[in-house]
C-alpha positions as CSV (number, residue, x, y, z in Angstrom):
1,M,17.3,-56.0,-0.6
2,R,12.8,-57.3,-0.1
3,F,12.9,-56.3,2.8
4,K,14.5,-52.6,1.9
5,H,12.1,-53.0,-0.8
6,N,9.0,-52.6,0.8
7,L,10.5,-50.0,3.6
8,S,10.4,-48.1,0.8
9,R,7.3,-48.7,-1.0
10,R,6.4,-47.6,2.6
11,S,8.0,-44.9,2.8
12,L,6.9,-43.8,-0.5
13,L,3.1,-44.0,0.1
14,H,4.3,-42.2,3.8
15,I,5.0,-38.9,1.2
16,I,2.4,-39.2,-0.7
17,G,0.1,-39.6,2.6
18,F,1.9,-36.5,3.7
19,G,1.6,-34.5,0.3
20,A,-2.2,-35.0,0.2
21,L,-2.4,-33.7,4.3
22,A,-0.1,-31.0,3.3
23,T,-2.6,-29.8,0.3
24,R,-4.9,-30.5,2.5
25,L,-3.4,-27.7,5.0
26,G,-2.7,-25.9,3.2
27,L,-5.6,-25.1,1.6
28,D,-7.4,-24.9,5.4
29,L,-4.7,-21.9,6.1
30,I,-5.3,-19.9,2.9
31,Q,-9.4,-20.1,3.7
32,P,-9.0,-18.9,7.5
33,E,-6.5,-15.8,6.7
34,S,-9.3,-15.4,3.8
35,A,-12.4,-15.1,6.5
36,V,-10.4,-13.5,9.3
37,A,-8.8,-10.7,6.3
38,A,-13.0,-10.5,5.3
39,T,-13.9,-9.2,9.0
40,L,-11.5,-6.4,9.4
41,S,-12.8,-3.4,9.2
42,A,-11.1,-0.8,7.9
43,D,-10.4,0.6,12.0
44,A,-8.8,-2.5,11.9
45,V,-6.8,-3.1,9.3
46,L,-4.9,1.3,9.9
47,K,-4.1,0.4,13.4
48,Q,-2.2,-2.6,12.8
49,L,-0.8,-0.9,10.4
50,M,-0.2,2.2,12.9
51,A,0.8,-1.1,15.0
52,G,3.6,-1.6,12.4
53,N,4.8,1.2,11.3
54,Q,5.7,2.2,15.5
55,R,6.7,-0.9,15.5
56,F,9.5,-0.2,12.7
57,I,10.5,3.5,14.2
58,T,11.8,2.2,17.3
59,G,14.0,-1.0,15.6
60,Q,11.3,-3.6,16.6
61,S,10.3,-4.3,13.6
62,I,8.9,-8.2,13.4
63,S,9.0,-8.9,9.6
64,P,6.3,-10.9,9.6
65,D,5.8,-13.8,7.1
66,H,8.5,-13.5,4.6
67,G,9.5,-16.7,4.3
68,L,9.5,-20.1,2.4
69,E,6.9,-21.5,3.2
70,R,4.8,-17.9,3.6
71,I,5.4,-18.1,0.0
72,R,4.2,-21.2,-0.4
73,S,0.9,-20.2,1.3
74,L,0.6,-17.7,-1.6
75,V,0.3,-19.7,-4.9
76,Q,-3.0,-20.7,-5.3
77,S,-4.8,-17.2,-3.9
78,Q,-3.9,-13.3,-1.8
79,S,-5.7,-11.8,0.6
80,P,-4.2,-7.9,1.8
81,V,-5.7,-5.9,4.4
82,A,-4.9,-3.6,2.5
83,V,-4.1,-0.8,-0.6
84,I,-1.1,1.5,-0.7
85,L,-1.0,3.5,-3.3
86,G,1.9,4.8,-2.5
87,C,5.5,7.3,-4.3
88,A,7.4,4.8,-6.6
89,D,11.0,6.0,-4.0
90,S,13.2,4.3,-2.8
91,R,13.2,5.0,0.2
92,V,9.6,4.1,1.4
93,P,8.7,0.3,1.0
94,P,5.6,0.2,3.1
95,E,6.3,-3.3,3.6
96,L,9.3,-2.0,5.5
97,I,7.6,0.4,7.3
98,F,4.9,-0.9,8.0
99,D,6.1,-4.2,9.3
100,Q,4.5,-6.0,7.6
101,G,4.7,-9.6,5.7
102,L,4.2,-10.7,1.9
103,G,0.8,-11.1,1.3
104,S,-0.7,-8.0,3.4
105,L,-0.7,-5.2,0.8
106,F,-1.4,-4.8,-2.4
107,T,0.6,-1.7,-3.0
108,I,1.0,0.9,-6.1
109,R,3.5,3.2,-6.3
110,V,4.4,5.5,-8.5
111,A,6.1,9.0,-8.5
112,G,4.2,11.4,-6.5
113,N,1.0,8.7,-5.9
114,I,-0.6,9.7,-8.3
115,A,-4.4,7.6,-9.3
116,D,-3.6,7.7,-13.1
117,D,-6.0,5.2,-15.1
118,A,-4.1,2.3,-14.1
119,S,-3.0,2.7,-10.8
120,L,-7.7,3.6,-10.4
121,G,-7.7,-0.1,-11.8
122,S,-5.3,-2.2,-9.4
123,I,-7.2,-0.1,-7.1
124,E,-10.5,-1.0,-8.4
125,Y,-9.7,-4.8,-8.8
126,A,-8.5,-4.8,-5.3
127,V,-11.1,-3.5,-3.6
128,D,-14.2,-5.2,-5.5
129,S,-12.0,-8.3,-6.6
130,L,-10.2,-8.5,-3.6
131,N,-12.7,-7.1,-1.1
132,V,-10.5,-4.8,0.5
133,K,-11.7,-2.6,3.2
134,L,-8.6,-0.1,3.6
135,V,-6.5,2.0,0.9
136,M,-4.3,4.9,1.6
137,V,-2.6,7.4,-0.2
138,L,1.1,7.3,0.7
139,G,3.0,10.8,0.4
140,H,6.8,11.5,2.0
141,E,8.2,14.3,3.3
142,R,10.4,16.4,0.6
143,C,8.6,13.9,-2.3
144,G,10.5,14.6,-5.8
145,A,7.2,14.8,-7.9
146,V,6.1,17.5,-5.6
147,T,9.8,19.4,-5.8
148,A,9.8,18.6,-9.5
149,A,5.6,20.6,-10.1
150,L,6.2,23.2,-7.2
151,N,9.3,24.7,-9.6
152,A,7.4,23.8,-12.9
153,L,5.0,26.3,-11.6
154,T,7.1,28.8,-10.0
155,N,9.7,29.2,-12.7
156,G,7.9,28.3,-15.5
157,T,10.5,25.4,-17.2
158,H,9.2,22.2,-19.3
159,L,10.6,18.9,-17.6
160,P,12.4,16.4,-20.1
161,G,10.6,13.4,-21.6
162,H,7.4,11.9,-19.3
163,L,8.5,14.2,-16.6
164,E,5.9,17.4,-17.7
165,S,3.2,14.6,-18.0
166,L,3.2,12.9,-13.9
167,T,4.4,17.3,-12.7
168,K,0.7,18.5,-14.7
169,V,-1.7,15.7,-12.5
170,I,0.4,17.7,-9.4
171,E,0.3,20.8,-9.7
172,P,-3.5,21.8,-9.2
173,A,-2.6,20.8,-4.9
174,I,0.5,23.2,-4.9
175,V,-2.0,25.9,-6.8
176,Q,-4.2,25.0,-3.4
177,A,-1.2,24.9,-1.0
178,K,-0.3,28.5,-2.7
179,Q,-3.6,29.4,-2.0
180,Q,-2.9,29.4,1.7
181,Q,0.7,30.3,2.0
182,S,1.2,33.2,4.5
183,E,4.3,34.9,5.4
184,A,4.1,32.5,8.4
185,F,5.2,30.1,6.2
186,Q,8.8,28.7,7.1
187,P,11.5,27.9,4.7
188,G,10.7,24.8,2.9
189,E,6.8,25.0,4.4
190,L,5.7,25.1,0.8
191,L,6.7,22.0,-0.8
192,D,5.4,20.2,3.0
193,Q,1.9,22.0,2.3
194,S,1.5,20.6,-0.9
195,V,3.1,17.2,-0.5
196,R,-0.1,17.2,2.2
197,A,-2.1,19.6,-0.2
198,N,-1.1,16.2,-3.1
199,I,-2.1,13.4,0.0
200,R,-6.0,14.9,0.1
201,A,-6.1,15.4,-3.7
202,V,-5.7,12.5,-4.2
203,V,-7.8,10.4,-1.2
204,Q,-10.7,12.8,-2.5
205,A,-10.2,12.2,-6.5
206,L,-10.2,8.2,-5.2
207,S,-13.2,8.5,-3.0
208,T,-16.0,10.2,-5.2
209,S,-14.2,7.1,-8.2
210,Q,-17.4,5.6,-10.3
211,P,-19.0,3.8,-10.4
212,I,-16.7,1.6,-7.8
213,L,-15.0,3.2,-5.3
214,A,-17.2,6.2,-4.9
215,Q,-20.3,3.5,-4.1
216,R,-18.0,1.3,-1.5
217,V,-17.3,4.9,0.6
218,K,-21.0,5.7,0.4
219,Q,-21.9,2.7,1.6
220,K,-19.3,2.2,4.2
221,T,-17.7,-0.5,2.6
222,L,-14.6,1.4,2.0
223,K,-12.8,4.1,3.9
224,I,-9.4,5.9,1.5
225,V,-7.1,8.5,4.1
226,G,-4.0,10.1,3.7
227,G,-0.7,8.8,4.9
228,Y,2.3,10.9,5.1
229,Y,5.7,10.0,5.8
230,D,8.8,11.2,7.4
231,L,11.8,10.6,5.5
232,D,14.2,12.1,9.4
233,S,12.1,9.7,11.4
234,G,10.6,7.1,9.9
235,T,6.9,8.2,11.4
236,V,3.3,7.6,9.0
237,E,1.2,10.6,10.4
238,T,-2.5,9.8,8.6
239,I,-4.2,12.7,7.1
240,I,-8.1,12.2,6.9
């Protein structure tokens, strides 16, 4: 019995020692990740995202860093490499279409990928506190919010509840798209051009947002780009 008792004590000491070592190793793993994220340029991050999208559309997703070990490594800190301001549409999940793991993307999702004050504050936090260097405004084909705004603007209809406050933000982009409309437009192309105009408008709004984002863009420590997601193919096209 004494031998077993001593063995248990030794085992316990080993476990405690291993736990302390694992804690140190866990911190060591977090710190290099932060350091690596800090050294990546915006262009390198964009290349990483587009490579992930290529894996996604070719059925070669590796779904990195989704396990319990990854969850535990993120308990104390996070080091996302990019901000994605995307539409809330259930068919456009950034982590999946860019084949990224937990903690890689700082994701903000709102219908029409608009930049309201809450979204803007969230982006500023990621840029200022987490040192994110790339922001992507991610719109998508046949966006419901842009469709609603286009229908409301064209037909003069009023939407119920808070929907109108959402579509009003998108309407200036639709007006811009209409001004560029020509007889060569095919059916549905006005909607597509409105989606793209909305993406560009949000990119412009973020790029000129004072004081945090505009200053970082001017200093070339932050890059803000647009992305257009094709629902049919799963492909993301960059709009710079």
